[in-house]
MITOR-447194 format. One record per residue (C-alpha): residue in three letters; chain; x, y, z. Coordinates in pm, 1 decimal. Layout:
N
ALA|A|X|Y|Z .
...
//
This chain:
510
UNK|A|-1028.8|616.7|-2734.5 .
UNK|A|-1258.3|376.2|-2577.5 .
UNK|A|-1417.3|125.2|-2787.3 .
UNK|A|-1703.1|-78.6|-2689.5 .
UNK|A|-1785.6|-455.0|-2760.9 .
UNK|A|-2104.0|-618.8|-2726.1 .
UNK|A|-2347.0|-857.3|-2882.9 .
UNK|A|-2619.9|-645.6|-2729.1 .
UNK|A|-2740.3|-310.3|-2729.8 .
UNK|A|-2849.4|-72.7|-2465.3 .
UNK|A|-3235.0|-178.6|-2323.0 .
UNK|A|-3546.9|-124.4|-2099.3 .
UNK|A|-3437.7|236.1|-1933.7 .
UNK|A|-3093.5|188.6|-2017.6 .
UNK|A|-3094.0|420.0|-2340.2 .
UNK|A|-3296.8|712.8|-2181.5 .
UNK|A|-2998.5|711.6|-1846.5 .
UNK|A|-2765.1|649.3|-2090.8 .
UNK|A|-2847.6|985.1|-2276.5 .
UNK|A|-2966.3|1172.1|-1973.1 .
UNK|A|-2560.7|1141.6|-1806.5 .
UNK|A|-2461.6|1285.2|-2142.0 .
UNK|A|-2610.9|1530.0|-2123.6 .
UNK|A|-2602.7|1621.4|-1787.2 .
UNK|A|-2179.8|1662.8|-1860.2 .
UNK|A|-2240.8|1836.2|-2165.2 .
UNK|A|-2433.8|2072.9|-1970.5 .
UNK|A|-2085.0|2162.2|-1739.8 .
UNK|A|-2286.6|1936.6|-1443.8 .
UNK|A|-1992.4|1721.2|-1284.1 .
UNK|A|-2191.0|1506.7|-1044.1 .
UNK|A|-2496.5|1300.7|-1110.9 .
UNK|A|-2652.5|1017.2|-913.4 .
UNK|A|-2781.2|674.6|-1212.2 .
UNK|A|-3058.0|535.4|-915.5 .
UNK|A|-3056.5|211.0|-1030.3 .
UNK|A|-3307.4|-78.0|-950.6 .
UNK|A|-3101.7|-399.5|-936.8 .
UNK|A|-3060.2|-640.7|-1241.4 .
UNK|A|-3110.6|-276.4|-1464.4 .
UNK|A|-2804.5|-340.0|-1634.7 .
UNK|A|-2569.3|-73.6|-1439.9 .
UNK|A|-2227.5|-181.3|-1528.0 .
UNK|A|-2359.3|-191.8|-1938.9 .
UNK|A|-2459.0|186.7|-1928.2 .
UNK|A|-2160.2|286.5|-1718.2 .
UNK|A|-1950.7|134.4|-2054.8 .
UNK|A|-2147.3|320.8|-2239.2 .
UNK|A|-2059.5|665.5|-2065.5 .
UNK|A|-1699.7|558.8|-2044.2 .
UNK|A|-1694.7|520.5|-2415.2 .
UNK|A|-1831.4|826.6|-2452.9 .
UNK|A|-1684.1|1052.8|-2174.5 .
UNK|A|-1341.1|840.6|-2336.2 .
UNK|A|-1124.2|1019.9|-2071.7 .
UNK|A|-911.0|727.6|-1806.5 .
UNK|A|-1173.4|638.0|-1534.1 .
UNK|A|-1162.0|521.0|-1246.7 .
UNK|A|-1440.1|259.4|-1040.4 .
UNK|A|-1448.9|211.4|-652.4 .
UNK|A|-1616.0|-61.5|-526.2 .
UNK|A|-1643.1|-172.8|-149.4 .
UNK|A|-1462.7|-470.9|-146.8 .
UNK|A|-1239.1|-681.5|-319.2 .
UNK|A|-1434.6|-905.9|-478.5 .
UNK|A|-1728.0|-677.2|-634.6 .
UNK|A|-1378.4|-511.2|-757.8 .
UNK|A|-1289.3|-845.4|-914.3 .
UNK|A|-1636.2|-870.2|-1064.8 .
UNK|A|-1644.2|-561.0|-1218.9 .
UNK|A|-1267.5|-572.8|-1351.2 .
UNK|A|-1365.2|-900.1|-1496.8 .
UNK|A|-1673.8|-712.0|-1690.6 .
UNK|A|-1569.0|-391.6|-1845.2 .
UNK|A|-1264.5|-646.0|-1950.9 .
UNK|A|-1483.7|-812.9|-2155.6 .
UNK|A|-1682.1|-468.4|-2275.6 .
UNK|A|-1331.9|-308.2|-2376.4 .
UNK|A|-1077.0|-608.6|-2462.6 .
UNK|A|-875.6|-376.7|-2633.6 .
UNK|A|-828.4|-108.1|-2368.8 .
UNK|A|-608.1|-77.2|-2049.3 .
UNK|A|-850.7|-246.3|-1759.4 .
UNK|A|-655.9|-286.8|-1422.0 .
UNK|A|-774.2|-424.2|-1095.0 .
UNK|A|-627.5|-214.8|-811.6 .
UNK|A|-737.8|-351.4|-446.7 .
UNK|A|-530.8|-445.5|-156.1 .
UNK|A|-272.6|-617.6|-214.3 .
UNK|A|-196.5|-787.1|99.0 .
UNK|A|-350.5|-1194.2|138.7 .
UNK|A|-247.7|-1135.6|541.9 .
UNK|A|-204.6|-797.6|679.4 .
UNK|A|-146.2|-746.8|1069.0 .
UNK|A|-25.7|-307.5|1082.6 .
UNK|A|195.7|-226.0|1405.8 .
UNK|A|23.7|-73.9|1677.2 .
UNK|A|98.6|-51.0|2054.2 .
UNK|A|-146.0|-148.2|2305.0 .
UNK|A|-101.8|37.0|2627.0 .
UNK|A|-341.4|-96.1|2827.1 .
UNK|A|-123.4|-418.6|2765.6 .
UNK|A|207.2|-308.9|2729.2 .
UNK|A|167.7|-496.2|2401.2 .
UNK|A|381.8|-393.3|2123.3 .
UNK|A|286.8|-590.4|1754.0 .
UNK|A|547.9|-531.2|1481.8 .
UNK|A|393.1|-533.1|1127.0 .
UNK|A|339.0|-875.7|924.1 .
UNK|A|192.6|-878.7|554.4 .
UNK|A|209.3|-1167.3|356.9 .
UNK|A|206.3|-978.1|22.9 .
UNK|A|29.0|-1167.3|-305.0 .
UNK|A|221.3|-1094.4|-602.2 .
UNK|A|3.3|-1117.8|-917.4 .
UNK|A|-178.6|-846.4|-711.8 .
UNK|A|109.6|-605.0|-681.2 .
UNK|A|143.4|-633.0|-1034.3 .
UNK|A|-153.2|-553.0|-1094.2 .
UNK|A|-82.3|-206.4|-950.9 .
UNK|A|258.2|-129.5|-1061.4 .
UNK|A|34.5|-191.0|-1408.1 .
UNK|A|-232.7|44.3|-1323.2 .
UNK|A|-7.6|269.9|-1247.9 .
UNK|A|246.1|267.0|-1560.0 .
UNK|A|-101.1|281.6|-1787.2 .
UNK|A|-179.8|567.7|-1638.2 .
UNK|A|151.7|728.5|-1684.9 .
UNK|A|214.0|609.1|-2048.3 .
UNK|A|-171.4|613.5|-2178.6 .
UNK|A|-521.7|742.1|-2238.9 .
UNK|A|-784.0|453.6|-2292.8 .
UNK|A|-787.0|345.1|-1883.5 .
UNK|A|-1019.2|188.8|-1648.9 .
UNK|A|-901.4|103.8|-1279.2 .
UNK|A|-1173.6|-99.8|-1058.6 .
UNK|A|-1002.0|26.1|-711.2 .
UNK|A|-1132.8|9.7|-326.4 .
UNK|A|-1085.7|191.1|-78.9 .
UNK|A|-747.7|150.9|-58.4 .
UNK|A|-768.0|373.3|-326.5 .
UNK|A|-702.4|670.9|-74.4 .
UNK|A|-395.1|492.5|108.9 .
UNK|A|-30.7|622.3|-32.9 .
UNK|A|156.4|558.3|-319.4 .
UNK|A|516.5|769.1|-421.8 .
UNK|A|549.3|1030.9|-655.6 .
UNK|A|398.7|1031.5|-960.9 .
UNK|A|658.4|1187.2|-1133.8 .
UNK|A|973.0|1055.1|-999.3 .
UNK|A|836.6|700.4|-1061.1 .
UNK|A|769.5|792.6|-1430.3 .
UNK|A|1120.8|876.5|-1450.4 .
UNK|A|1283.3|606.8|-1261.6 .
UNK|A|1185.0|367.8|-1578.1 .
UNK|A|1442.1|223.5|-1746.4 .
UNK|A|1390.4|269.1|-2181.2 .
UNK|A|1611.5|14.4|-2400.4 .
UNK|A|1618.2|26.8|-2755.3 .
UNK|A|1760.0|-308.9|-3029.3 .
UNK|A|2082.9|-194.8|-3210.7 .
UNK|A|2166.4|65.0|-2905.9 .
UNK|A|2489.5|15.6|-2704.5 .
UNK|A|2455.8|-27.2|-2355.0 .
UNK|A|2689.1|-150.0|-2057.2 .
UNK|A|2535.1|-488.9|-1881.5 .
UNK|A|2660.7|-356.9|-1523.9 .
UNK|A|2490.0|-19.8|-1574.4 .
UNK|A|2113.4|-209.5|-1735.7 .
UNK|A|2253.5|-419.7|-1394.1 .
UNK|A|2249.4|-78.0|-1162.1 .
UNK|A|1977.2|52.8|-1300.3 .
UNK|A|1731.7|-244.9|-1251.8 .
UNK|A|1880.2|-279.2|-879.4 .
UNK|A|1808.8|113.4|-829.6 .
UNK|A|1464.1|57.7|-910.1 .
UNK|A|1397.2|-217.0|-691.8 .
UNK|A|1448.4|-498.9|-909.4 .
UNK|A|1590.5|-783.3|-704.4 .
UNK|A|1853.4|-1100.6|-841.4 .
UNK|A|1681.4|-1451.9|-866.4 .
UNK|A|1818.7|-1645.8|-599.9 .
UNK|A|1555.7|-1928.7|-600.2 .
UNK|A|1191.3|-1874.3|-642.6 .
UNK|A|1138.9|-1627.7|-1015.0 .
UNK|A|875.6|-1403.0|-923.7 .
UNK|A|801.5|-1028.5|-1106.0 .
UNK|A|1059.4|-764.8|-1096.7 .
UNK|A|1336.3|-1004.8|-1096.4 .
UNK|A|1634.5|-1033.4|-1354.2 .
UNK|A|1927.8|-1308.7|-1436.5 .
UNK|A|2246.7|-1208.8|-1625.7 .
UNK|A|2362.4|-1513.9|-1778.2 .
UNK|A|2684.8|-1425.6|-1963.9 .
UNK|A|2537.0|-1182.7|-2329.0 .
UNK|A|2202.8|-1289.9|-2218.7 .
UNK|A|1989.2|-1046.9|-1929.4 .
UNK|A|1632.8|-1201.4|-1844.4 .
UNK|A|1385.9|-939.8|-1683.2 .
UNK|A|1130.2|-1020.0|-1539.7 .
UNK|A|827.3|-781.2|-1595.5 .
UNK|A|650.5|-639.8|-1277.6 .
UNK|A|381.4|-482.3|-1450.3 .
UNK|A|261.9|-794.5|-1672.9 .
UNK|A|316.8|-1180.2|-1703.1 .
UNK|A|563.4|-1140.4|-1966.8 .
UNK|A|1009.0|-1211.4|-1989.1 .
UNK|A|1212.1|-964.9|-2141.9 .
UNK|A|1543.7|-1138.2|-2267.6 .
UNK|A|1785.0|-980.5|-2356.6 .
UNK|A|2024.6|-1073.7|-2638.1 .
UNK|A|2398.4|-831.4|-2638.3 .
UNK|A|2696.1|-893.9|-2911.9 .
UNK|A|2949.3|-786.7|-2690.5 .
UNK|A|2776.3|-418.3|-2604.0 .
UNK|A|2527.7|-380.4|-2824.7 .
UNK|A|2168.4|-520.8|-2793.8 .
UNK|A|2138.1|-705.3|-3060.6 .
UNK|A|1712.9|-813.5|-3040.7 .
UNK|A|1473.2|-811.5|-2745.9 .
UNK|A|1248.9|-1137.2|-2687.6 .
UNK|A|900.3|-1136.6|-2560.5 .
UNK|A|818.9|-1456.5|-2394.9 .
UNK|A|553.9|-1554.3|-2113.2 .
UNK|A|675.5|-1554.7|-1780.3 .
UNK|A|519.1|-1877.6|-1633.4 .
UNK|A|576.5|-2101.6|-1907.9 .
UNK|A|863.4|-1946.9|-2148.6 .
UNK|A|624.3|-1948.5|-2431.7 .
UNK|A|769.9|-1775.3|-2668.0 .
UNK|A|574.1|-1428.4|-2821.6 .
UNK|A|726.1|-1261.8|-3058.4 .
UNK|A|1015.1|-979.2|-3067.5 .
UNK|A|1000.3|-593.4|-2961.1 .
UNK|A|1204.1|-321.3|-3090.3 .
UNK|A|1192.8|-144.1|-2786.2 .
UNK|A|1075.1|-201.0|-2398.6 .
UNK|A|997.3|47.6|-2076.4 .
UNK|A|1076.8|-111.2|-1759.4 .
UNK|A|860.5|6.0|-1506.3 .
UNK|A|1003.0|64.7|-1099.7 .
UNK|A|895.3|-285.9|-920.2 .
UNK|A|772.7|-135.2|-600.7 .
UNK|A|484.5|131.1|-584.3 .
UNK|A|695.7|304.2|-254.4 .
UNK|A|987.0|435.2|-505.4 .
UNK|A|1155.5|608.4|-328.5 .
UNK|A|1358.7|958.9|-418.8 .
UNK|A|1639.1|913.4|-279.0 .
UNK|A|1910.4|1112.1|-470.2 .
UNK|A|1861.7|1384.8|-173.0 .
UNK|A|1944.8|1136.3|74.8 .
UNK|A|2165.4|1287.3|300.5 .
UNK|A|1905.6|1591.9|355.0 .
UNK|A|1622.4|1357.2|410.1 .
UNK|A|1831.7|1174.7|653.4 .
UNK|A|2003.6|1503.8|819.3 .
UNK|A|1604.9|1587.2|871.9 .
UNK|A|1529.4|1268.9|1047.6 .
UNK|A|1806.4|1297.2|1290.6 .
UNK|A|1632.0|1709.1|1394.7 .
UNK|A|1314.7|1549.8|1460.1 .
UNK|A|1487.9|1279.3|1602.3 .
UNK|A|1635.6|1473.7|1839.5 .
UNK|A|1344.8|1721.2|1908.8 .
UNK|A|1151.4|1394.6|2012.6 .
UNK|A|1412.8|1251.5|2271.8 .
UNK|A|1429.3|1613.6|2432.4 .
UNK|A|1004.0|1624.7|2426.0 .
UNK|A|1048.7|1243.3|2594.0 .
UNK|A|1320.9|1317.7|2846.7 .
UNK|A|1209.3|1680.4|2988.9 .
UNK|A|798.9|1472.3|3003.7 .
UNK|A|1005.2|1201.2|3192.3 .
UNK|A|980.5|919.3|2936.1 .
UNK|A|1317.1|809.9|2966.4 .
UNK|A|1181.3|453.7|2824.4 .
UNK|A|994.9|635.4|2550.1 .
UNK|A|1321.3|867.0|2453.1 .
UNK|A|1548.5|572.6|2435.5 .
UNK|A|1268.8|397.0|2227.8 .
UNK|A|1280.8|629.8|1960.8 .
UNK|A|1641.3|694.2|1974.0 .
UNK|A|1714.3|344.2|1886.8 .
UNK|A|1493.6|291.5|1586.1 .
UNK|A|1569.6|588.9|1378.9 .
UNK|A|1933.5|538.9|1452.0 .
UNK|A|1859.0|220.6|1285.6 .
UNK|A|1651.3|308.2|986.7 .
UNK|A|1927.7|600.7|919.8 .
UNK|A|2199.6|344.1|889.7 .
UNK|A|1990.4|110.7|706.0 .
UNK|A|1909.7|370.3|441.9 .
UNK|A|2311.5|477.9|422.5 .
UNK|A|2404.1|157.7|343.1 .
UNK|A|2126.0|55.2|136.0 .
UNK|A|1940.4|318.3|79.7 .
UNK|A|1591.2|139.0|209.1 .
UNK|A|1462.3|21.3|490.1 .
UNK|A|1129.9|-194.5|656.9 .
UNK|A|861.3|99.0|684.6 .
UNK|A|1043.6|361.2|485.5 .
UNK|A|730.0|504.1|396.8 .
UNK|A|679.7|642.9|802.4 .
UNK|A|964.6|883.0|651.3 .
UNK|A|713.9|915.4|304.5 .
UNK|A|719.8|1298.9|420.0 .
UNK|A|1052.5|1359.2|413.4 .
UNK|A|1066.3|1179.1|64.4 .
UNK|A|759.5|1349.8|-80.7 .
UNK|A|922.6|1710.2|14.6 .
UNK|A|537.8|1784.7|163.8 .
UNK|A|454.7|1989.6|438.8 .
UNK|A|377.1|1804.0|801.9 .
UNK|A|-65.2|1838.9|666.6 .
UNK|A|13.5|1821.5|298.3 .
UNK|A|-228.4|1591.8|124.1 .
UNK|A|-30.6|1181.6|46.3 .
UNK|A|0.1|1100.8|-289.9 .
UNK|A|-215.2|827.9|-401.5 .
UNK|A|-367.4|678.0|-699.3 .
UNK|A|-542.1|1030.0|-745.8 .
UNK|A|-236.4|1172.2|-899.8 .
UNK|A|-159.4|924.9|-1149.9 .
UNK|A|-505.0|1060.1|-1326.0 .
UNK|A|-517.6|1388.2|-1517.3 .
UNK|A|-747.4|1631.7|-1440.6 .
UNK|A|-1106.9|1508.7|-1656.9 .
UNK|A|-1050.0|1198.0|-1567.5 .
UNK|A|-1408.7|1003.1|-1496.0 .
UNK|A|-1469.3|919.5|-1132.7 .
UNK|A|-1755.5|612.9|-1053.1 .
UNK|A|-1832.6|524.1|-658.7 .
UNK|A|-2000.4|183.7|-725.6 .
UNK|A|-2281.6|103.1|-439.2 .
UNK|A|-2272.4|469.2|-285.5 .
UNK|A|-2439.3|414.3|-54.8 .
UNK|A|-2188.5|120.2|72.3 .
UNK|A|-1850.8|280.6|-80.2 .
UNK|A|-1926.7|661.2|57.9 .
UNK|A|-1909.9|615.1|462.3 .
UNK|A|-1610.6|326.9|355.1 .
UNK|A|-1450.9|612.0|257.7 .
UNK|A|-1538.6|809.7|539.3 .
UNK|A|-1391.8|617.8|821.7 .
UNK|A|-1125.9|460.5|742.7 .
UNK|A|-876.8|704.8|786.4 .
UNK|A|-991.9|789.5|1152.2 .
UNK|A|-861.1|417.8|1216.4 .
UNK|A|-575.7|457.5|1035.6 .
UNK|A|-479.5|804.0|1259.0 .
UNK|A|-617.2|621.8|1606.9 .
UNK|A|-358.0|333.5|1563.1 .
UNK|A|-42.2|496.0|1438.8 .
UNK|A|-140.7|813.8|1736.5 .
UNK|A|-31.9|548.0|1988.7 .
UNK|A|306.9|433.0|1801.4 .
UNK|A|400.4|867.7|1811.2 .
UNK|A|270.3|870.8|2153.5 .
UNK|A|475.5|553.7|2362.3 .
UNK|A|795.9|666.7|2128.2 .
UNK|A|794.2|374.4|1794.6 .
UNK|A|706.2|595.8|1561.9 .
UNK|A|809.7|1014.9|1529.1 .
UNK|A|576.2|1249.1|1497.0 .
UNK|A|614.2|1249.7|1090.6 .
UNK|A|461.7|915.8|1065.9 .
UNK|A|137.5|1063.7|1118.5 .
UNK|A|207.5|1193.0|774.1 .
UNK|A|178.9|824.4|600.5 .
UNK|A|-232.6|849.7|590.3 .
UNK|A|-491.6|802.7|366.6 .
UNK|A|-666.5|1096.3|238.2 .
UNK|A|-973.8|1210.5|428.5 .
UNK|A|-1287.2|1282.2|303.3 .
UNK|A|-1264.3|1633.4|247.2 .
UNK|A|-932.5|1558.5|82.8 .
UNK|A|-1056.5|1314.2|-140.1 .
UNK|A|-1355.3|1550.0|-246.7 .
UNK|A|-1085.3|1845.1|-355.7 .
UNK|A|-922.3|1611.7|-517.5 .
UNK|A|-1244.3|1526.4|-785.9 .
UNK|A|-1356.9|1878.0|-745.9 .
UNK|A|-1605.2|1878.4|-513.5 .
UNK|A|-1683.3|2140.0|-263.1 .
UNK|A|-1970.6|1983.6|-71.1 .
UNK|A|-1802.2|2082.7|276.8 .
UNK|A|-1761.1|2392.6|157.6 .
UNK|A|-2073.6|2439.5|46.1 .
UNK|A|-2218.9|2333.1|309.2 .
UNK|A|-2037.8|2583.2|562.6 .
UNK|A|-2163.1|2881.2|330.4 .
UNK|A|-2455.7|2750.7|322.5 .
UNK|A|-2517.8|2748.6|739.8 .
UNK|A|-2326.3|3084.1|739.6 .
UNK|A|-2617.1|3167.3|488.1 .
UNK|A|-2873.7|3087.0|710.3 .
UNK|A|-2737.5|3188.7|1039.6 .
UNK|A|-2884.2|3439.1|1285.2 .
UNK|A|-2719.8|3753.6|1281.3 .
UNK|A|-2750.6|3808.1|1698.7 .
UNK|A|-2526.5|3470.8|1701.2 .
UNK|A|-2233.5|3631.9|1617.3 .
UNK|A|-2001.6|3323.9|1817.0 .
UNK|A|-2154.0|2974.9|1589.4 .
UNK|A|-2068.6|3292.0|1299.5 .
UNK|A|-1692.3|3365.2|1359.9 .
UNK|A|-1601.8|2959.4|1372.1 .
UNK|A|-1838.8|2835.7|1029.7 .
UNK|A|-1599.7|3148.9|899.1 .
UNK|A|-1308.0|3007.4|1053.4 .
UNK|A|-1370.1|2663.1|948.9 .
UNK|A|-1431.8|2788.3|608.4 .
UNK|A|-1151.3|2973.6|573.2 .
UNK|A|-962.3|2628.6|675.5 .
UNK|A|-1112.9|2424.0|395.4 .
UNK|A|-1068.3|2684.1|147.6 .
UNK|A|-671.7|2698.2|190.3 .
UNK|A|-596.5|2355.1|269.4 .
UNK|A|-852.9|2198.7|66.6 .
UNK|A|-779.2|2380.8|-299.2 .
UNK|A|-948.8|2086.3|-571.7 .
UNK|A|-708.4|2022.5|-776.5 .
UNK|A|-900.9|1849.8|-1032.0 .
UNK|A|-1195.5|2087.1|-1109.8 .
UNK|A|-1281.2|1868.1|-1479.0 .
UNK|A|-1333.3|1579.5|-1341.9 .
UNK|A|-1697.1|1422.1|-1376.7 .
UNK|A|-1802.7|1168.8|-1073.2 .
UNK|A|-2089.7|979.9|-1131.2 .
UNK|A|-2266.8|852.3|-797.3 .
UNK|A|-2392.6|406.0|-880.5 .
UNK|A|-2674.9|305.4|-632.3 .
UNK|A|-3004.1|143.7|-657.5 .
UNK|A|-3015.1|329.7|-245.0 .
UNK|A|-2816.4|596.1|-254.8 .
UNK|A|-2792.0|759.4|65.2 .
UNK|A|-2808.3|1128.7|133.6 .
UNK|A|-2473.3|1202.9|72.2 .
UNK|A|-2579.7|1142.9|-292.9 .
UNK|A|-2890.4|1270.9|-320.3 .
UNK|A|-2784.7|1591.4|-198.1 .
UNK|A|-2425.5|1651.8|-359.0 .
UNK|A|-2573.1|1514.3|-714.6 .
UNK|A|-2642.2|1783.3|-932.2 .
UNK|A|-2862.8|1555.0|-1165.0 .
UNK|A|-3056.3|1233.4|-1011.7 .
UNK|A|-3129.6|1013.0|-1316.0 .
UNK|A|-3351.7|673.3|-1309.2 .
UNK|A|-3281.8|366.2|-1431.3 .
UNK|A|-3581.2|152.3|-1311.8 .
UNK|A|-3699.9|-100.2|-1622.8 .
UNK|A|-3464.1|-382.3|-1670.9 .
UNK|A|-3344.1|-461.6|-2053.5 .
UNK|A|-3573.3|-781.6|-2063.0 .
UNK|A|-3879.4|-582.2|-1980.3 .
UNK|A|-3958.2|-790.1|-1666.5 .
UNK|A|-4047.9|-609.4|-1348.2 .
UNK|A|-4028.3|-676.7|-1034.9 .
UNK|A|-4396.0|-802.3|-860.8 .
UNK|A|-4622.8|-617.6|-668.3 .
UNK|A|-4560.7|-710.6|-334.1 .
UNK|A|-4887.1|-610.0|-47.2 .
UNK|A|-4737.9|-542.1|290.5 .
UNK|A|-5004.9|-624.7|587.3 .
UNK|A|-5034.4|-427.7|885.5 .
UNK|A|-4936.4|-702.9|1220.8 .
UNK|A|-5304.4|-667.1|1303.7 .
UNK|A|-5373.0|-1042.1|1415.7 .
UNK|A|-5654.8|-1058.2|1122.7 .
UNK|A|-5637.2|-1420.3|1037.5 .
UNK|A|-5943.7|-1474.0|860.0 .
UNK|A|-5815.1|-1186.0|630.0 .
UNK|A|-5467.9|-1413.0|581.3 .
UNK|A|-5646.5|-1702.6|530.1 .
UNK|A|-5833.0|-1562.3|206.1 .
UNK|A|-5548.5|-1433.5|150.0 .
UNK|A|-5358.2|-1777.7|103.7 .
UNK|A|-5703.3|-1922.3|-48.2 .
UNK|A|-5668.2|-1621.4|-361.3 .
UNK|A|-5342.4|-1655.2|-391.1 .
UNK|A|-5410.0|-2055.3|-453.0 .
UNK|A|-5654.6|-1989.9|-655.3 .
UNK|A|-5429.1|-1793.7|-885.1 .
UNK|A|-5163.0|-2014.9|-921.2 .
UNK|A|-5301.5|-2421.1|-816.2 .
UNK|A|-4949.1|-2572.9|-803.7 .
UNK|A|-4913.1|-2407.0|-453.9 .
UNK|A|-5177.0|-2613.8|-319.9 .
UNK|A|-4925.4|-2921.8|-258.1 .
UNK|A|-4717.2|-2737.8|-27.2 .
UNK|A|-5000.0|-2659.8|244.5 .
UNK|A|-5171.0|-3004.0|183.3 .
UNK|A|-5264.2|-3146.9|562.4 .
UNK|A|-5201.5|-2756.5|708.0 .
UNK|A|-5491.4|-2552.1|791.8 .
UNK|A|-5467.9|-2207.5|962.6 .
UNK|A|-5670.7|-2231.1|1175.9 .
UNK|A|-5481.3|-2554.0|1348.7 .
UNK|A|-5167.7|-2430.0|1352.1 .
UNK|A|-5325.0|-2019.2|1498.8 .
UNK|A|-5539.1|-2304.5|1795.5 .
UNK|A|-5160.3|-2513.2|1874.1 .
UNK|A|-4992.5|-2185.3|1917.6 .
UNK|A|-5256.8|-2068.1|2147.8 .
UNK|A|-5267.6|-2399.8|2304.7 .
UNK|A|-4939.2|-2402.6|2405.7 .
UNK|A|-4902.2|-2092.6|2579.0 .
UNK|A|-5237.7|-2205.2|2799.9 .
UNK|A|-5003.8|-2497.2|2910.6 .
//
């Protein structure tokens, strides 16, 4: 399925690391750590593992720049497969927030990078239409998306030779958030000119030009979306939604009713607490949002009502990119000693910000359920049970006399077993790091080393002396160094260690 192309073969410790990881997975192990020194070619090792495992792969990096570098490298290794870049699509992002100490409400402001949004939509569509997919993502993979099934069901399938009403196509495009061209042309737009419809794809840099003869779609022309260069014809096309947060509005009446009921409950709570300003604030906000949804089916901030659109229970795990992967996908966490702490910390910041919005009447309590995955949920999404395993270990080592703590741990264990059952038990995970942290070392079933570089070059031997003030030893070390490397003498010409030390002490005495 994956076709790795490279002008060189594994070398150094790479063949051993590749073989050991493959064997670990064949033995039924699901979590391994590759302890790879800097410069040993860990990315190429991972490319070989991806080809061997042959499953859709998610690579998570701790920043956008490194993710872009990895995506470029994987595209070079897998030119005939789908490699996508899935990071935050904001060039500028000021989240909605409220600072009670200053009484300052800050509206959400964002500048969306249209190209990165296209990459994200392309990643989602590839995961739902093919198996040879590699997604290189950042921590934004924790954040919510639209429902997978609804995203897939909302695609528009058009085939040459079939009969279509152009007005029906227009309505379908508007429903999946395509916009008519009114000025600047961007992806996710369309234009109808007589018997021709131009559709600028939301997932790739292509223009689909549909040529009709009355109601018959005669042929589909593909052009470059920027240069309009002709790229050929297709017998059929599939048009994917133009937004990642496409919501199912078929049950809009019941959704609005639920929102209105929650609003009434919240207004009463504020009035009972003698907070009339907050009561009026949330009343106006929700009534405006309901009015916009009835008229257009959409409102800015619609994601804050995702609990109702997704038909989730309060506290239930949100939809994310992980739901788009099959149960046996491969997860690679790059620079895990940096990435894991980031994945653990991000949800707490999001919750703190939204708690203030709910507390002071800017959002309904259900807005708290539009959130990123927390770490225990993430663990279970990829079939790991590190938390429950730790609690069980604590229970096993607990003295029988400490019944209070024992009961608390039992209750805690029951909570995780009930709420965070693994959803992808066949998923495999590789932690990738030169300095793996304790979490990776404890969680992994096997630690695999990759120390020798493909070039065979080793790091120079480094001696670290104690801070003893023994300048004679330091001077003799410099003499030994200059004998081995005479070219360094020119850099030391005119300097002596003795004079430098004396000068320092003279300055102190003065």
